[in-house]
C-alpha positions in Angstrom: 0.9 -6.1 8.5 4.1 -7.2 7.9 5.2 -11.4 8.1 7.2 -12.8 10.7 10.2 -14.6 9.0 11.8 -17.1 10.9 15.6 -17.0 9.6 17.0 -19.7 12.0 15.9 -22.8 9.6 17.2 -20.6 6.4 20.2 -22.7 4.2 22.4 -19.8 2.7 23.2 -20.7 -0.5 25.7 -23.6 -1.6 28.6 -23.7 1.2 31.7 -25.8 1.2 31.8 -28.3 4.1 34.4 -26.9 5.8 34.5 -24.8 9.1 35.0 -21.8 6.8 32.0 -22.2 5.1 29.9 -22.7 8.3 31.4 -19.9 10.0 30.6 -17.6 7.0 26.9 -19.1 7.1 26.5 -18.1 10.4 27.7 -14.7 10.2 25.5 -14.1 7.4 22.2 -15.5 8.8 23.4 -13.2 11.6 23.4 -10.3 9.7 20.2 -11.3 8.0 18.4 -11.7 11.5 19.7 -7.8 12.4 18.3 -6.5 9.7 15.1 -8.5 9.5 14.6 -7.1 13.2 15.8 -3.5 11.9 13.2 -3.7 9.6 10.4 -4.6 11.8 11.6 -1.2 14.0 11.3 0.8 11.5 8.1 -0.1 10.2 6.6 0.2 13.7 8.3 3.7 13.5 6.7 4.4 10.5 10.0 4.9 8.7 8.6 2.8 5.6 11.3 3.0 3.2 14.5 2.3 5.7 12.3 -0.6 6.5 11.7 -1.9 3.3 15.6 -1.5 2.5 16.5 -3.4 5.7 13.8 -6.3 4.6 15.3 -6.6 1.3 19.1 -6.8 2.5 18.0 -9.8 5.1 16.3 -11.7 1.6 19.6 -10.9 -0.5 21.5 -13.0 2.6 18.7 -15.4 3.4 16.9 -15.8 0.1 13.5 -16.5 2.4 10.5 -15.0 0.3 8.3 -13.6 2.8 10.8 -10.8 3.0 10.1 -9.7 -0.2 6.6 -9.5 0.8 7.7 -7.5 4.3 9.2 -5.1 2.0 6.5 -4.4 -0.5 4.3 -3.8 2.3 6.5 -1.4 3.8 6.9 0.7 0.0 3.2 0.3 0.1 2.1 2.0 3.3 4.6 4.1 2.7 3.2 5.2 -0.7 5.9 4.3 -2.6 3.9 3.0 -5.2 6.4 2.3 -7.8 8.7 0.4 -5.5 6.0 -1.2 -3.8 5.1 -2.6 -7.5 8.3 -3.8 -8.3 8.4 -5.6 -5.0 5.0 -7.5 -5.3 6.3 -8.4 -8.9 9.8 -9.9 -7.4 7.9 -11.8 -4.6 5.6 -13.4 -7.1 8.3 -14.6 -9.2 10.3 -15.8 -6.7 8.3 -18.9 -6.3 4.5 -20.6 -5.2 2.9 -18.0 -3.2 -0.7 -19.0 -1.0 -2.0 -15.5 -1.9 -0.7 -14.6 -5.8 -4.5 -13.7 -6.6 -4.6 -11.1 -3.7 -1.2 -9.8 -4.7 -2.0 -9.5 -8.5 -5.0 -7.6 -7.6 -3.5 -5.2 -5.3 -0.5 -4.6 -8.2 -3.2 -3.5 -10.4 -4.8 -1.5 -7.9 -1.3 0.5 -7.3 -1.0 0.4 -11.1 -3.7 3.0 -11.6 -2.9 5.4 -8.9 0.5 5.8 -11.2 1.1 9.0 -13.4 4.2 9.0 -15.7 7.4 11.3 -16.3 9.4 12.3 -19.3 12.5 14.3 -18.6 14.1 15.9 -22.0 17.3 16.6 -22.2 20.7 15.0 -24.0 22.8 15.1 -20.8 23.9 11.7 -19.2 22.4 12.3 -15.6 20.6 10.6 -12.7 17.2 11.2 -11.9 16.3 11.4 -8.3 12.7 11.8 -7.2 12.3 12.6 -3.3 16.1 12.0 -2.9 15.8 8.5 -4.3 17.5 7.5 -7.5 15.1 6.7 -9.9 16.9 6.4 -13.7 19.3 8.1 -15.8 19.0 10.3 -18.9 18.9 10.4 -21.5 15.4 8.9 -21.4 14.0 6.5 -24.1 10.3 6.4 -22.4 8.6 7.5 -19.8 8.8 6.1 -16.4 6.1 5.9 -13.6 5.9 8.0 -11.2 4.0 7.9 -7.7 1.0 9.8 -7.2 1.5 13.1 -5.1 3.6 16.0 -4.4 7.0 15.0 -5.5 10.3 17.0 -5.8 12.2 15.7 -9.3 16.2 16.4 -9.7 18.4 15.4 -12.6 22.2 15.6 -11.2 25.2 15.4 -13.2 28.2 16.2 -10.9 27.8 19.8 -9.8 25.3 20.8 -12.2 21.5 20.2 -11.6 17.9 20.7 -12.6 15.4 20.2 -10.0 11.2 20.8 -10.1 8.4 20.2 -7.5 5.1 19.1 -9.1 2.1 17.5 -8.1 1.7 14.3 -10.1 -2.3 13.0 -10.4 -3.4 9.2 -11.8 -2.9 8.3 -14.9 -1.7 11.7 -16.2 1.7 12.3 -18.4 4.2 15.1 -17.2 6.9 16.3 -19.8 9.5 18.4 -18.7 12.7 20.0 -20.7 15.3 20.1 -18.3 18.5 22.5 -18.3 21.1 21.4 -16.0 22.8 24.7 -14.1 26.3 24.4 -12.1 26.0 24.7 -8.3 27.5 26.9 -5.8 31.1 25.9 -5.2 31.5 24.2 -1.8 31.9 21.2 0.2 29.1 18.5 -0.7 28.4 20.1 -4.2 26.5 17.6 -6.2 25.7 15.1 -3.7 21.9 14.2 -2.9 21.4 14.9 1.0 21.5 11.8 3.0 18.2 11.1 4.8 16.1 13.0 2.1 13.2 10.7 2.5 12.3 11.9 5.5 11.8 15.3 4.1 9.7 13.6 1.1 7.2 16.4 0.4 3.5 16.0 1.7 0.8 15.8 -0.7 -0.6 18.8 -1.6 -3.9 19.7 -0.3 -6.6 20.2 -2.7 -7.9 24.1 -2.4 -11.7 23.8 -2.7 -13.8 21.5 -0.1 -17.2 21.6 0.6 -18.7 20.3 4.3 -21.6 18.7 5.9 -21.4 18.0 9.8 -23.5 17.2 12.8 -22.9 18.6 16.1 -24.4 19.1 19.5 -24.7 22.5 21.4 -24.3 22.3 25.3 -25.9 25.2 27.7 -23.2 25.5 30.2 -25.2 28.3 32.6 -28.4 26.6 32.1 -30.2 29.9 31.4 -32.1 27.8 28.2 -30.8 30.7 26.2 -30.7 29.1 23.8 -30.9 25.3 25.5 -29.0 22.0 24.3 -29.3 21.4 20.7 -28.5 19.3 17.8 -27.1 20.9 14.7 -26.6 20.4 11.1 -23.6 22.3 9.5 -23.5 23.0 5.7 -20.4 25.0 4.1 -17.3 25.4 2.1 -13.6 26.2 2.3 -10.9 27.5 0.2 -7.1 26.9 1.4 -5.2 30.2 1.0 -2.0 29.0 2.1 -0.2 26.0 2.6 3.2 24.6 3.6 4.9 21.4 4.8 4.0 21.8 8.6 0.8 24.3 8.4 -2.0 25.7 6.3 -4.7 28.8 6.5 -8.1 28.3 5.3 -11.4 30.7 4.7 -14.5 29.3 5.5 -18.0 29.6 5.4 -20.6 27.8 7.3 -24.4 27.8 7.6 -25.4 26.0 10.8 -29.4 25.1 11.4 -29.9 24.3 15.2 -33.1 22.9 16.4 -35.2 20.6 19.8 -36.4 22.5 22.6 -38.2 24.9 21.1 -35.8 27.0 19.7 -34.7 27.2 15.9 -31.6 29.0 14.7 -29.4 29.7 12.0 -27.5 31.9 10.3 -24.2 32.1 8.8 -20.3 32.2 9.9 -17.3 33.2 8.0 -13.9 32.5 10.0 -10.4 31.8 9.4 -9.0 27.9 10.1 -5.2 27.6 11.1 -4.2 23.7 10.6 -0.9 22.7 12.1 0.6 19.2 10.4 2.6 17.3 12.9 4.4 15.1 10.3 4.4 15.9 6.5 3.8 12.0 5.6 0.5 11.6 7.6 -2.4 13.2 6.3 -3.6 14.7 9.9 -4.1 18.1 11.0 -4.8 19.9 14.0 -6.8 23.0 13.8 -7.8 25.6 15.5 -10.8 28.1 14.1 -12.5 31.2 14.6 -15.6 32.0 13.3 -17.8 35.1 13.3 -21.1 35.9 12.2 -24.9 36.6 12.0 -27.5 34.5 14.0 -30.6 34.2 14.0 -32.9 32.6 16.6 -36.5 31.8 16.8 -38.1 31.3 20.5 -41.0 29.4 20.5 -43.6 29.0 23.7 -42.7 25.3 23.9 -39.1 26.2 24.7 -38.3 25.3 28.7 -38.7 28.4 30.7 -35.9 30.4 31.3 -35.4 32.8 34.0 -34.3 35.6 31.8 -36.8 37.4 29.8 -36.0 36.5 26.3 -38.4 38.3 23.8 -37.8 42.0 24.7 -41.6 42.7 23.5 -43.3 39.6 25.0 -46.6 38.8 23.6 -49.6 36.3 24.4 -47.9 34.0 22.0 -44.5 33.8 23.8 -42.7 33.5 20.8 -40.2 36.1 19.0 -37.2 36.1 16.5 -33.9 37.5 17.9 -30.9 38.7 15.7 -27.8 39.2 17.2 -24.0 38.0 16.5 -22.3 34.6 17.1 -18.5 34.2 17.5 -17.6 30.5 17.6 -13.6 29.5 18.2 -13.0 26.2 18.2 -10.1 23.5 18.5 -10.7 20.5 16.0 -8.4 17.2 14.5 -9.0 16.5 10.6 -7.7 13.0 9.2 -7.6 12.7 5.3 -7.9 9.0 4.2 -8.1 9.9 0.6 -7.2 13.0 -1.4 -10.5 14.2 -1.8 -12.2 12.8 1.6 -11.7 14.4 4.9 -12.8 13.6 8.2 -13.1 15.8 11.2 -13.7 15.7 15.0 -14.5 18.8 16.6 -12.7 18.3 20.1 -14.3 21.4 21.8 -15.9 24.7 20.6 -17.2 28.0 22.2 -20.5 29.2 20.7 -21.2 33.1 22.3 -24.3 34.3 21.1 -24.3 38.5 21.2 -28.0 39.0 21.3 -30.2 42.0 22.4 -31.3 41.6 25.2 -29.1 38.6 26.3 -25.5 36.4 26.3 -25.4 33.2 26.8 -22.4 30.8 25.8 -22.8 26.9 25.1 -20.1 24.3 24.3 -19.8 22.8 20.9 -19.0 19.6 19.7 -19.6 17.7 16.1 -18.0 15.7 13.5 -17.6 17.0 9.6 -17.0 15.4 6.5 -15.5 17.1 3.8 -15.2 16.8 -0.1 -11.8 18.2 -1.4 -11.5 19.0 -4.9 -9.7 21.0 -7.7 
């Protein structure tokens, strides 16, 4: 959380004793207050780069040290790791702070997530990362880079070079940049204002293994099969990914039990994922799975008004084979690049099993580990 800053008690620099100095101080203080309030609003709205810039401008006018902390926190929350480290260090250098040890610990944690970038070119040009200026060429040494998926540009007038790259913690990336002339026209050679709003989302790791728990509810009350709990195992491969969506191929092995039934099988399906905001690792997922169901009925199962076993025996036990269709709607949130938490909001499971057909509603939760 950002810190509340009381700007009404700030003395802005060394001012002359005249009314002109007082008027200037009042005006600067008023601007600082407005920039602070703007930063608060931007932070709440999730526009962390803009929030950090507003806090830094308020600091330049007021010299309140807590504003540097607010700027660092905004950069940190927005995954602008390099800027966050610089702002945290400026906060520590600005004066005696009570949370010095905690800030140093956070700086060390952030440093471990950085990669490094070296662009090789003899030209005098500016380096931009996701629309923000990060340095100049020729480069004498590598510069730290935020982890994740970024667009790197080198610009000199109307000539440029660009590359999109996934940056991993602790890795070094060296690129040879050959600047080419852009098409002539209005705005040639300029970086689009607001480019940070379209910062590419972090590229999702393609392979995933899954472990989930869930429940199936018999909606018709035929006890075929009845209410059950389930364990789910499986894997996924991300075939296609864009800024606002993705398509996965999945394989699941559900194992269901309780109430005299033991069910298993496998499901192959497709998952269509919608990403409402590229900056938030949250997906809305619609999936459709089709596969084989093997259902074992035991005599201890709750009675059903329908004939379950095609050829009943004295033991009242049989095994049924059929096709299972399972469409579902779920939400997936990825707190880190490797781990994903999913909530199956609602699903419909239909077993096409001779001699019966019965639907069930499904719910559950899944943990996914992503790699490669």
